[in-house]
C-alpha positions, 0 to 999 in steps of 0.5 A: 687156718685161724687162731680162735677162742671160745668165749666162755673163757672170757665171759667175766669180761664185757664183750668190748673188753673181751674183744680188746683182750683177744685182739691184744693176744693176736687172736683172729676168730671168736666162737660165741656162745648163744645158749646151752652150757656155754651160756650167752654172756656175750650174745643174747639172741632174743635181744638182737633177732629181728633188729638189723641195726643191732645186728649191724652194730654187733658185727661192726664191733667184732670187725673193729678188733680185727676178729671174725666169728667162727661159729655160734655155739649152743651145746645142750641136750635137746633130746633130753627125756624130760620134755621141759629140759629138752624144750629149753635146749631146743628153743635155745638151739633154734635161736642160735640158728636164727642168730647165726643166720642174721650174723652171716655165720655159716656154722652152728656148734653143739652136741648131738644130744642123748635120749632116755631108754623109753618115753617115760625116762627121766634121764639120758641113757648112753649105751656103749656096750652091746650086752646084755641084749637090752642095750642094743634094743635101747640103742635101736629105739633111740636112733630110730625114734628120737635121734634121726627124726629130731636132727632131720627136722632140725636140718630142714629148719636150719636150711630155711635160715641158710644154715647148712652146717651143724658141727657136733662135738664128739662127746661121751654121754651123747649119741655122737661120741666118735667118728663112727657115730658121727658118720652114722648120723651124717649118713642118716640126715645128710652132709649138714652133719659134721664135726666140731673136732675136739681131740681132748674127748678122743684122747682118753677114749684111745682114739688117735686124733690124726687118724680120726681126722683122716677118717672124717675128711670133708666132715670137719666144720670146726675145731676145738683146741683142748688137750687131755693128760692120761694118768698112766698109773690110775689108768693101769689100775682102773681104766679110762672110764672114770666118774670121779670129779674133774677136780680130783686131778691126782686120782683121776685116770685122765684130766683135761689140760691146756694144749701142750700139757697133755701131749707135746708139740710133736703130737699137735703138729701132726694133728694140725698137719692132718687137718691141713692135708684133709682140707680144713682151713678154719678156726683152731678155737681154744677151749679152757677146762684145765683145773690146774690153771686159771682161764687167763693163764691157760688161754695165754699159754695156749695162744703162745703154743698154737701160734707155733704149730698152726699152719696159717698160710695156704700151701705154696709151691714145693721147693724141689725140682 
């Protein structure tokens, strides 16, 4: 496995400054945003696409700091019911695919997206309850008319550029939000669909990441290292469905935390061990959304924590006789 970082944490630095900083921390891979919510501070596809000299220089710059690109990220909602919003995310995602191909990166990460409830909707409709019956009719329409057709077409587009892996973050508010919904899309579209496994979005749903990893054996194409702290008191009163601001840390049922500040080392060693046991040997990419720490402090604490729990080497011969 490799210790990695998702670059929005360091987007205030120039690309060269960011690479130098990550090298100084002992980081091995970088996940680079090329549009969507992560932004494109360090990679603007339209400036590099079709320019082999610029592509070569970009790759050389990364390699000069002992780093590799783990994935190109473009998290957005290309299924948004407002056509102009969807078109913008779609264009950015297609450019992310094209730039990944030119940079010889084989995984593109993002969200599955979420449509509205009909052709004239203005906003996405995330259905998570089977009753009233209208909900299931909406869900059936979304999958049949929007979700499966879109990703089937995108898979064919990506294959034309040699990209055969989409790693979706299982994120509430989108069609793919847990292992079951990920596997549903994978069954419909093909094994190009996999997970960008982020435990933070699973913890608060009551999902055990270790068992989720086991269930997704062979389907995990990338991994985000981010934690969640469940507030037992607030959850006991209001449950885990919480629309309060992420900044209202004292009153929320749960908040995102730097790894080790939501769950202890014992939990994270089990997560890493199950990843290893099920064949994942890629990047463990730090994402920072901790409202109690600056990006710098959160990143550096996460690096120190993960260096102690990541299994870097391939498994060796057993010590028993």
